[in-house]
Structure formats: structure tokens, C-alpha cells
N, C-alpha and C positions, 0 to 999 in steps of 0.2 A: 644837339651840340650848340644850341643858342642859349641865351640867358633866360632866367626865370623871373616872372613877376608874380607868381602865386605857387601854391604847393603842388599843383598838377601840371608840371612843366617839363620841357625837354631836358633841362640841365640835370634832372634827376634820373634820366633814362639809363645812364651808365653806372648807377649806384645800385648794387644788389639790395633786395628788400630788407635784409637784416640790418644793413647800414643806414638805409633810409629811415627805418623805424626808430633807430637809436640816435638820429641827429638831434642834438640839443636845440632848444628853442632859440638860443643866441645865434646858432648857425642859420636857422630858417630865417630869422630876422635880417641877418647880414645878407643872405642870398637874395632876399626880396628887394634889396636896395640897389642891386646891380644895374648898371646902365643898360637900358633896353637896346637891343640890336647889336651889342658887342658880343662876339663869340667867346664863351667861357665853358670850361669842362669841370664837372665835379666828379672826381674819381675816388674809389676806395684808397686806403693807405697803400703805399708802395711796399712791396716785399723784395728785398735784395738777397739773392742766393749766394753771393760771394763778395764780401768786403773785408779788407784788413783795416782795423781801427788802430793798429800799432801799439795797443796795450793789451797784455803786459809785454814789456821787454824792449820796445822801440819808441819810447815816449819822446825822443828827439824829433820824430816825424809826426806824431799826433797822439791824442789821448782819447779815452772813452768820452770825456767831456767835450773836447773839440770836435771830434769826428761824429759823435752821437748827435751833437747839436746841429752839425752840418747835414747829417742824414735827415733829421727831423725837419729842418728848415726846407729841405728839398723834397719832402713828401714821403720819405722812407720812415715808417714807424717800426718795421720788423726787419732785422738784419741778421743774416747767417754769416758766421765767421769760421775760417778754416783753423786747424789745430796747430799750425806751424808758428806759434808765438814763442816767446822765451820767458818762462818755461813753457814747454810743449803742453797742450791741453790733454793730459792723459790721466789726471787725478780727479775722479768724479766728485769727491768731497769738496773740492775747491771751486767748482763751477758755479754754485749758487751765489757765492759772493761776487763773482764776476758779472753775473746777470743783474744782480741787485745794484751794483755800481753803475752799469750801463744805463739802467733805468733812472737812478737818482741823479747821476752826473750828466748824462747825455739825453735823457728823456726817450730812449728807444728800448724796444724789446729785443734782446740779444739772444740768438739761437745758435748753439755751439755744436760744431762738429768735433767729436773726440778723435784722438789718435787711433788709427786702425792697428798699427804695430807699436811696440814699446819704443819710445824715443823716436818714433818715425824712422827707425833704422832699417825696417824691412826684413827683420830677422825672425821675429816671433810675435804672436798676437798680444795686443795690450789687454788690460783688464776691462773687457767690453761690458761685462756684467756690471761692474762698478760705474762705468760711464753712463750706461743706461739708467742706473739708479740715480745718478747725479743729474739727469735731465738732458743728456745729449740727444739731439734729434736724429743723428746719424754718425757714422764714423768715416774717416778718410785718412789717406797717407799723404794728402796734399800732392805736391809735385815730386815727392821723394820716391826713389826706386825701391823695388823689392829685391831681395838677394837673388831669387830665381822664381820661375813660374810655379814650382811646387809650393813654395812659401805662400805665394798669392792664393793659390787654390785652397790650401789648408786654412788660411786666415779667413777667406770668404765663407768656407764651410762653418768655421767657428762662429763668425758674426751671424750667420743664418740661423744658428741655434737660438739666438736671442732676438730673432726678428728685426735686426738692425739694418737699415738701409745703408748703402755705401756710396759716397761721393767720389768720383774719379776725376782726375785732371790728366788726361792721357799724354804720356811722353815717354819715349824709349831713349834713355840716356846714352846708350851706346851709339845712337844715331844723331841725337841732338848735340851731344858733347859740350863743348864750350861755345857753341854758336850764340850769336846775339841778334841775328836778323834772318828773315826768310831767305832761304837759299834761292837766289835768282840774280837777275841782272844788277839790281840796285846794290845788293851785298857785294857782288863781284866787283862792280865799278868802284866801290868805296873801300875795297880790301877788307871787308868784314867777314868773319867766319859765319857761314850760313847754317840754318836749321832747316833741313828738308822737310816737306810736308809729310813724308812717310814716317818720320819720327813720331808723329801724332797717330797716324792711322795704324801702324804696326801695334802700338800699345793698345789702341782702341779695339782692334780686331781680337787681340788676345783677351782683353777684359770682357768683351762681349761673349766670347766662347766660354769663359769662366762663369759668367752670369747664366748662360744657358745650362751649364753643367750643374751649378749649385742652386739655381732658382732664386737667388737673392735679388732683392729690389735694388736697382742701381740708378744713380743720376750722373751724367757726364757733363762736366762744367767747362765752359770756355772753348768749345770746339771752334776751329779756325780755318778749316780747309774743305774743299769740295769733296774729297774722298771720304772724309769723316761723316759728312751729311749723307752721302750715299750708303755708308755702312749703317747709319742710324735708321734709314729707311728700311733696309734689309732686316734689321733687328726688330723693328716695330711690325713689319709684315709677318715675321715669325711669331709675333705675340710675346716677345721677351718683356719682362717687367722693367722697362727702361724709359728714362726721360733724359732730356738734354737742354742745355742753355748755351747762349753765345753772349759775349761781352758787347755792350753797346758800341764801344769804339771800333770794333771789328766791322760794324755795318757802315761806317763812314770814313775810315782810314785804311790805307793800304801801304805797302812798303815804299811806294813813291814818296810818302811823307818823311822818310828817313833821309832824303836827299840833303846834302850839305852836312851830314853827320848830326842830324837833328835828334839829340838825346831825349828830348821831350816825347818823341814817338817810340822810344825804346821800351818795350813791354814784352813779357813772356806769358803765354805763347806770343810769338811775334806777329806783327801786322803782316798779312799775306798778300797775294796778288789780287789784281782786279777780278780775275776769273774766280778765285776762291770767294771773294766778297759777293759777287753776283750769285754764286751757288748758295751762300749762307742766306742771302735775301730771299731766294726762292724757297729754301727750306723753312724760313720763318713764315712765309706766306702760305705754304701748303700744309703747315702744321707739323712738319717733321721736327722742327725746333720748338720746344714747349715754352721757353721762357727767355727773357733777357736779363742779365745781371749787370751790375755796375763794374765789377772787378776793380773797385776803388782801392788805390794804393797811394796814400799821401806820402810825400817826401819833403824833407827840409830843403832849404835854399842851396845847400852845397852838394846835394846828392847827384845832381845832373851836371855839375861843372867839370867833372873829369872828362877825359877823352871818351868818346862814345862807348867803346867796349869795356871801359873801366867804370862807367857811371852805373848808377843803380836803376834797374828796370822798374817801371811802374807809372801809372797815370792816375791823377786825382780826378775822380769821375762823378762824385755826387752832384756837383754844381752844374755840369753840363748835360746830365742825363735826361732831364725833362725836355730841354730844347731839342735834343736829337730824337727823343721819342715823338715829339710834335712833328718833326720833319718826316718821320716814317709815315705818319698819317697824310701829311701834305704831299709826299711822293707817291702815295697810294700803294705803299708796300703793305700796310695794314689799315684796316678800318679802325675807328676808335674802339669799337667793341672788342676787336682782336687785340688791340694794344692793352686794354684793361686785362684781358686774359693773360698776356705775356708778362706783364710787369706787376700784377696784383694777384689775381685769383689762382693762376697756375702755380706761381712760386709758392703760395701758401699751401697748396695741395702737395707739392713736391716736398716741401719741408715738414709736412705732417702736422701743420698748425692751423688748419682751416677752422676748427671749433673755437680755438682761442682767438683767432683772427676776427671772427664774427662777433665773439663775445666782447672783445675790446672795442671794436668799431672804429669810427673816425672817418674823416673825409678830407680830400685835398682839392683845393680850388686852383685851377690852372688857366692862365691866359695864353692860348696857343699863338697869339699874334704879338705878344709883348716883345719888343726888341731891346736887347741889352748887350753890353760889351763885357767879355770875360777879362777881368782885371783882378789884381790882388785885393782890391776893395770890394768887388762884387762877389767874390768867392767866399763862402762861409767856411770851407775846409781850411785847416792850417796848412795843408799841402797845396802849393800853387803850381804844381808840376803838371802841365797840360799842353798838348800841342794845339789847343784852341785858344791859347792865351792871346789877348788883344783882338780876337776875332768878334764880329758882330753876329750874335745868335738870335733866334726867334723862338719864343715860348719859354714860360717859366712858372713855377709854383708861386702864387701870389698870397695864398693864405692856407693854413692847415687848421682843421677842426679836430684836434686830438684831445682826449681827456687828460 
């Protein structure tokens, strides 16, 4: 974890061999000039399993150019995006152009989740064969509900025939309803409609049983509560083909951050209790949780100005991601090697892009001790919606070596 002064050095310890071998000479020369004794990390490119870049359909909040550039500048070279754009990502023939624009405009490799059901309406399967042909890495219904469990079962059986992985964002709408905050003291004190933790775990338990029945490979994104982590342990102990991730902000924020109707902390799934957060951290440490995503959702300046319940949920996370990742190592939640697994290597495996990931290569130089303030000027994303605004953070990407 120290700096390097030659090619046989500690800074390269956390870069897999394929990435070391592909480092351009310019990168080697740059690294050899680093200040001796100052801790720096050289990591593989980050892989994000869930980010909304707001294009197509919501360009008032961000574009492939603005958010792609922000992702790249913060170390993310590969980004997975859900299908709930406008129009919905359900036409396989249109996806190639979207990927090409993400690369040409924003400099990132975009990996698309196609719609699991037509129009994400939860009524009937989408054209999964066409989506697979169009290059989708998996399918998902995002946070949209299914009409009933039979539709879910038949849809998963259909997806399984094409060997498509399914991404789930567990939520039972009959329980979450119009809730905007974790159901607990903070929501009650502020008069906010709550979302009980069981809304997530009821959906998750049903989906896990469906996975067991159909044998389909599944990834569960943005788990937020203690019982969900316990269910994932059960599923993995049974040998089900499942993985899961958690959003980075869930590891550092709780519903306490909503005090004073702080709309910047309004996100779905909601920030949970301290008990949930500690369970998530334990799940991350013991390997139950495979990856950490950004859950990046940039918003324009007016989206958070309405009263809390009427404002738009979402946090802009690309810019603060690495600082919080560095803190996980400082807090001894993860070792640096484990962090590389959670934000680089495991996400690539989950997305099914490991071969492409290694072939493209690249590296990210991080100063884990660099102090900086979160301001509109220091954030690369066009979305400045973050509960960390004006805070002093430590750790940041200082250079990327991408082709």
C-alpha cells in the first residue's frame, strides 16, 4: 500500500497480473515519479453494478457525457445501468447505439440490463431473446412490481431458457406503499410515511424461493436491512446461484441523517437504522455481500427543493464513492485486497464481463489520505445532490490510466 520507486513494488500488489502486464509505459513512468513515503494505491478500474446516467429520457438531470465523464474521472470505467429509462430498455436493436454513445461521449463502457417484462409492467415477459442478441448482460424489472407471483415464476422460467441472469431490487409494494423513509422513530417524529424493513425481506424471500425453483442465476442489488443479509446467508449456504450488493451510502448513512427533513438523504431503498447498517457491514466483512455499488442518481438543482415527501429520491454518488471506500479500509471493515474484490473484480464477475474487463485493462491511482471538500466545484457529476455536501472527506482518485 506504499508508493513505488521501481517496477517490483508494493503499489502494484493489488493490480491483477493481466492489468499489470497491460500497463502502458507512460503509466509506469508516471508511477516511478511518485513521492517516496506517501501512501498511494493502484487499483484496477472500478465496476459499478447500478448507476442511472439519466439518458435517455431525463437529460435535465444528467447525460451520458456528463455522468460518463464523472464516472471515468472517479475511477469507474465499466457501469451497469437499469432498464427503467425513458424509453424503457426493451428493444435489443437500439442498445448498441446507446453503448457506443456512452463510450464516445462519456468514455465509459456501458453494460445494460434489459427489461424483464414488457414495458416493465409486470404482466408478461419481454423479448428476452432479442435483448440477449442486442448485448444485454442480464434482465431486470428494476423496482417495478409483478402482477402476481405466478407471472414472476413464469417469467423467470422463460429467462432461464436463454441463460439470462436476473437482477432484483427487492421491494413489496403492498408494504412499502407511498413510504419515503425507514419506518422507525425518525419517520414517526417527522410525520413521514414509513417503509418497513419487511417490505424488502418479504420480496427477497419470495424471489429467493423462485430462484431455488427455477435454478436461474440472480443478483440482488441494494440490500438495506439486517434480515436481508440473513436471508442471503441462508441462500448461499443452500448453494443457490445468487450474489448481492449494497449501495455505498448505506454503509455510512442511517435514517438519523433525515433529521430536519433533509431531502438530500432521501433515497430508495431508504436509509435504515444503525442496527441494519452494522449488519450490512458485518455481511460485507464476512463475504455475504459480494459487491458495493454506487447507486448513482444525479438530480438537478430543483429536484430536492420541494417538501421532503414531494422531492425526488436519489443521491449523486460517483464523486464521494472513493472517499467512503477509503474509509472502509481505515475503519478496518475491509482490507485493501477485499475492497478491490468488492468494487472491481467481483462486480465484473457478477456482470459477466470479466474477459472484456481484463482485455480492456486500465488502472486507477488513489491517494487515500488526500483531504478535499465536497462542493459544486469539486464534484464532476452534474448532480450536486448529496448529503455529504460541504463536508471534508479523505481519499480520492488522483489519476486514471485508461486507454
